[in-house]
N, C-alpha and C positions, 0 to 999 in steps of 0.2 A: 656432737654439736649441741650447745645450749639452746634451748628454746625460750623465747621470751616475747612478751607483749603482743598486741594485736589480738582481736576476737577469735582469729583462727588459731592461735597459738603457734603460728609459724615463726621461725627464726627470722629476724628483721635485718636486712642487708641494705645500706646506704651506698649509692654510687655518685660519686662526683662527676661533673661534666656529663650528666645523665643524657643530655641532648645533643652531644658531639657524635661525631662519627662512631668511635669505638664505643662510647658510653651507651648509645641507644641498643647497640648489638648485645653488650654485656647484660643491660636490664633485660632484654627479650629472653636471654639465655637463663638468667636467674629465675625469671618469672615462670618458666617452663619447669623449674624444679620446687621443692618445698619451701619457698621463702617468700616473705613479703618485702617487696623492694621500695625503698624510700629514694626517690630521685632528688638529688642535690644539682642545681644549676645556678649559674650567676645571673641568667636572664630569666625574666617570668614568662618568656615565650614557651609554650608547651605546657605551662602550668606545672611546674615542679613541686613536690611536697615541701622542700625547703629551697627558697630563693635566697641564695648567698653568693657573694663575691669573693668569700673565703678570706675576708680582711679582718675578721673579728673572731678569734678563737673561742672566747668565752660565749658569745652569742651562738656560735655553731654548736659548740658542746651542749648548750642548753636545748637546742633544738634537736639534736640526736638523742639525748637522754629522754625528751619528751616522747619521741617516736619509739623509744625502746630498742634503739639500734645496738646490735652486738657485733657487726661485721661491717667494715668499711672497705670499699673498693675506690681507690683514688685513680680516675682516669683523666682528671681535668689537667690540661696543660696548655700553655699558650706558645705560639710561634712553631717554628719547624726548623729542620737543619740548614736550610738554604737561607732563610731569612735572618736567622740568628747570627750568622757569621761569627764575628767576635764581640758581639754586643752583650758583654757580660752584665752591665748595669740593668738591660732590659729583661734578660732572663732571670736575675735576682728579682726585680720588681714585679714581674708578670707571671713568673712560674714558681720560683723557690719560695718567695714570701706567702704565697697562697697555699703552698705545699706544707710549709712549716706551721701554718695556722690550723690547716687541716689535720695534721699529724698530732698536734698539741690538743686540739678539740677531742680527737678520737681518744687520747688519754684521759683528759678531763671528764669525758662523758663514761668512762668506764668500758669502752669497747674491747671486746676479747680477741679480735682478729682484724688484721689489716692486710689487704693485698694492693700493692703498689706497682703501677706499670711503669717500667723503665725503659730502656732501649737496648737492642742487642747489636746495634751498628759498631759498637766499639769506639775507643778513643785513642787516636794515636798519641804517644808520648811526646811532650813538648821538648823540642831540642833547640837550644840557643834561643833565638829571638821569635821562633815559631810556637804560638800559643795553641793549646787545644780548643777545637771548635766550642763555642759557647753553649749550643745546645746539648751536645754530649757531656761536656763539663757539668752543665746544671742538672742533667739527669743523674750522674753519679753522685753529685753533692747531694741531691735529694735522698738517694739511697742511704748516705751516711746519717742524714738527719732522721731518716725513718728508723735506722738501727738505734740510734741514740735514744729515740722516743720509746721504741719497743723495750729496750732495757730499762728505761726510766719508769715506764707505767706497767711493763710486765705484760703487754699484750704479744700474741703471735704475729709474726710478720712474714708474708710472702712476697718476695721481689721477683716480678716477672719481667724478662727482657726479651720483648718480641722482635722478630726480623722485620722486613719491609711489609708492612700491612697495607692490603688492598682489599676492595670489595664494593657491593652495592651501598649507595648512600654517601660516598666518599665525594666530597666537593672538589673537583679538579682544579678549580680556580685557586686554591691553596697551594698548588703545586706539590702535594704531598703524594706519594703513592705512585711509583713509576708506572705501574700496570694501568692504573686509572687515567693518569695523565696522559699516556701514549694512545690509550684507546679513544679519549676524548678528542686528541689532536687529530686522529685519523678519522673520527666521524665528522669533524668539522673543517676537514681539508687544511689544517694548520701544520707547520713544520713541527717535527719533533727534534728538540735541541738536547744533545747528549753532552755532559761535560767529561771529555775523555774518550775512552773506547766503548764501541757496543759490545764488547766482549766481557765487560764487567758482570759478574755472576752474583746472584742473591738467591736465597730460598725463601721466595716470597710467600707470606703468610695470609691466607684468607681470613677476613675478620670474623667469619662464622667459626672456623677453627680457633681462634683466639679467644673469643667469647666462651666458647665450650670449655676452654682450657681455664679460664677465670672461674667458671662454674665449678669446675673439678677441683681447683685450689680451695675454693669455699667449702665444698663437700668434705674435702679431706683434713679441713683446718690445718693447712699445710704451712710450714715455715721454711726459711731457707731462701737462696737465690737461685734462679732458673733461666736458662735460655730457651726460647721457643722459636723454632723456624718451620717453614713449610716442608711439604714431602720431598721435595727435590730442588737441586740448584738449577736455576734457569739464566741464561745470559740475556742481556738487554736486546740483543739481536734476535734471539729465538722468541722473546716476548712480542717483539714487533711482527715478526714473521706469523706468529699465532693469531694476532690481531688482523693482519692483512687477510689470512684465510678465512676468518670469521665474518668479516665485513666485505670481502670481496674488492677491497681498495688497496691501493698502493701508498705507502708512507713516504714522506718527504723527510729524509733524516739529515740533520746538520750536526757534524761533530765539532765541538767546541774545546778549547783548552781545559785539561783537566785541572781540578781544584788543588790537588796535591795532597789532600787529606781524606779522601774517600778511598777505602781499601779496594783492590782489585776483586776479591772474593770474600763473601761473608757466607759461611754455612754453619749454623748453629746446631749444638749438640742437645737434642731432645730427650736423650736417654735418661738423665736423672729425673726429670719431670715425669716421664713415662713409667718409669719404675714406681714412683709415689702415687700415681694418680690412675694409669692405665690409659691415659690420653694419648692419642696419636693423631697428628694432621692428616686430613683426608682429601682436601680439595686442591687439586693441581690447577695450576694457571689456565691451561688451554681448555680444561672442562669447566671453568668458572666464567668464561668470556661471554656467554649469551646472557647469563643473569646481569653481568656488569654493564654490557652494551644496553640492555633494557633499561636499566637503572639510570644511565647518562642519558637515554633518550627522554625518559620521563623527567628528568631534571631540567633538560633544556627546553621541553615543552611548558613546563611550569614557569619558565623565565620568559617566555614569548609574549610580546605586547598583546 
């Protein structure tokens, strides 16, 4: 790993979306290593090192170069699978254009290594009049853009496709992260609404495991595309049961019609990433619930009038 800039001589890593759910944890993980982290965020809240809405590649490149950034982790993304639907224009405007600008800026700034966070949820093929979900389509399109820029500017590129991510600091009001959303609903005595069957199975990935994986990718100057899943497959029903046991409460579950686009089972293959980095996921859902429930209680206490 090349060392550059900063009075400490530490390698400088920029993280976009630095004050988002995943970005915060990624910054924490990198700061535990031999890195100086440059936080990039569209809002000035939290006082980022670079305040940018990622709309101007030239300006962002100038800022990255001024900070001596040689590695960039792109975790900024707008929207989520449910809200995106088939809103292709929205995903292009709010997610793809900022990603294009970020990747171009990385190239113009002479960044050596980029880590792009994609999605491990998969995209069902379009058949007839059925279009792929806009969120998944946009994530895969972003990968293609990243590969083109890596080729044009000759930087190393690691694409990480995580499974369903959950953990402390996740805002349940956004509807992302079944484990977090379900735990929050049970704490607030609200119904849990499931689209389809509660037998749907995912290898839920704790955000702490994901952030450590990103650090490992930076450590190894990794390139290539990798899936990342949690330590085991868990059904939605088993997630709910575990939360009931942890809280001593009974969930009110409502099963609604399936979307028709969500796969019944998603279990990702960590083996290629593990072989390259030595990383393995360690946080099981049932063992992470006390931490998550405490985080949710703190979140709601902060919202109290």
